[in-house]
N, C-alpha and C positions, 0 to 999 in steps of 0.2 A: 346630342350626338349618340347614336348606338354604338355599343361597346363592340370592339373587333375581336374576333376569334385569335387566339394565342397559342401557339404550339411551342412548348418549352421543354428543355431538359430538366429532369429533377435531380440531375447528378452533375451537371455543369451550369455554366452561366449561359449557355447559348439558348436564344429563343428567336421566334419570328412572329411578327404580328401581321396577320393577313391583310392585304390592301383592301379586299373586298371580302365580306361574310358570304359563305356558301348558302345556295338556296335550299339545299338539303343535304342530309349525309345519311349513310346506311350502316347499321349495326348487324352482324350475323353471328349467330351463335349455334353451334352444332354439338351434339352428343355421338360418342363413337359406340356402335352397337355391332356385334358379331352375330351372323346368323347360323344357327346350329341346323344346318339342313339334313334331314333325314328323307328317304324314299317313302312313298306312300302318304305324305302330309301335305295338305294344302298350303298350311301357314307354318314355317319353320319357328323353333322358338328363338327368342332373342336374349343373347348374353350381353349385359351392360359392361362396357369396358371403362369407360370414364368420359368426363367432359372434356371438351376442347376449348381452347382460348376463343374468345369473342374476337371479331374482326370489324374494324371500323374502315369505312371507305369515305374520303372527302374529296369532292370535286371543287377545286379552287381557281379563281380568276384572278390574274395579274395583269395590270396594264399601267404601263410607264410612258405611253406615247405623249402625253401632255407635257411631261418634264423632259422627254427625249433620252433619258438614260437607259443602258442596257438592263433590261428586265430580269437578266439572269442574276444581277446582284441581289435580287429578292428571292427568286426561286433556288439559287445556289445555298441559301440559308437552310433550307430543308434538306439538301443533300449532306450538308454539314452535320446535321443531326443524326446521320447515317454513319459517320466517320468512326473507324475504331480508335478508342482511346487507350493509350498505353498503360494508364493506371486504374482504369475500370477492367476487372478481371472475370472471365466466365467461370462460374462455379464448377462446371464440369471438366473444362479444358485448361484453367488457370490462365488462358491467354486473353490478350485484350478483347474488347467488345465495344459496341456502340452503347450510348447511354439510353437509360429509359426516358419516355418523354410522357408528356400529359397534354391534352387538349382542354383549354378553358375559354368558355364564351360567356362572360358576364359571371353570373353565380353558378352556371352549370360547368361542372368538372367531370369530364369522362374518365375511363378507367386509364390506370398506368399501362403503357405499352411500350413496344419497339416500332420503328418504322420499318416494314417488311419491303415496301417498294414505292418508289416515286416515278411517275411517268410525266414528262413534260412534252407538251406540244405547242410550238411556237407558231403564231399565226399572223403576226403583223410585224414589219420590218422597216428600219430606216433605209435610205437609198444605199448606204454602204454596208447593209447587210445585217446590222444590229438588230437583234430582236427586241422589241418594245410590248409584246403582247403574248401572254401564254396561258394555256389551259393546263392545269396540273392536278392529276390524280395521285392522292396520297393512300397508301393501305397500311393500316396499323394492325398489330397482333398483340392482344392482352398479354401482359407479362406478370400480372399479380391479381389475385383474387381481390375483388372489391371490398372495402371495409376491413382489410387485413393488413396490418403495418408492422414492420420491425420494431422491436423495443428501442426506445431512444437512447437508453444507457445500458447496454448489455454488459453483464458482470465479467465476461471474459475479456473485456476491453480495459478493465481496471476503473479507477476513479479519476476525475479530471479536477484540477484546481485551476484558478485564475493565474494566467502567466501572459507573456508577451510573445509575439511573433514579429520578427522584423523581416519584412519582404525582400526577396533576393530577386535578381534578374530572372525571369521565366516563371516565377510564381504565379499561380492564378488561385482566385478564391476557392474554387472546388478541389484543386490539388491541396491546398493547405488544410481544407476541412477533411481531406481523406487521410492526410498525414496525422492529424491530430485526434480524429474521431473515428477513422477506418470507415467513414461514410461520405462520399462526396457530396450527398444531398444536403448535408448540414452546412452547406455553404450559406444558405438563407439565414441560418442561426448567427453565423459570423457576420454577415452584412447587417443583420438587425442589431446585435449588440455593439457594433462599431459604427452604427449609424451611416453606413455607406449607401449614397443615393445611386452610385455607378459602381458595383462591385466588380465589373468586368474590367475596369481600369486601374489596377494597383499599380503604385509606382515603387521602385527599389528604394528602401530605406524607411518606407511607411511602416508605422507600428500599429499592429492589431492586438486587441485584447482576445485572449482564449478563455472562454468562461465554460463551466459545466453545462451539458446539454440541458435543455428545458425539461 
């Protein structure tokens, strides 16, 4: 069986496994140049301003007509990855922001990004109007330079020791990671050290081990 393309948040537990792999995808990279235009010259001098983020465009196909359920149950998972999170803060405004995401298709991992835009086109419907087929275009904007990662154990956050966390109502694995490590992406570390097969389904009273970052 071919591996499915997965789009997942690297800061929360949200993800979507695409029903069908794309036939192709497009990556665009541009640089910003300013023209130093002077009269009497055929070719102006160029001043380099800086690089711009890569942009990734995915064309995805969703079809639930055989099962008969609303295809929006699948496509809305992409919209959820654009939702503003109250505990993820923008470094410039200090206000909430959507999570960073990454696309992974088997061994291929594309750059860390944010979802810039999702366009849904519904093309097939049940008799009651329920959509069961959709073409979805997803535009991603690169958020971090490739091969550049934040330190796993920044000294400004102090030292961590082994301790326990008792799950309360409303706790999520990524919110716990943010509280303990100041980094929601550490939810995977928490899931690994606690052997959680379904980290998105925590129960009140459940006890988690909080260990130092790897």
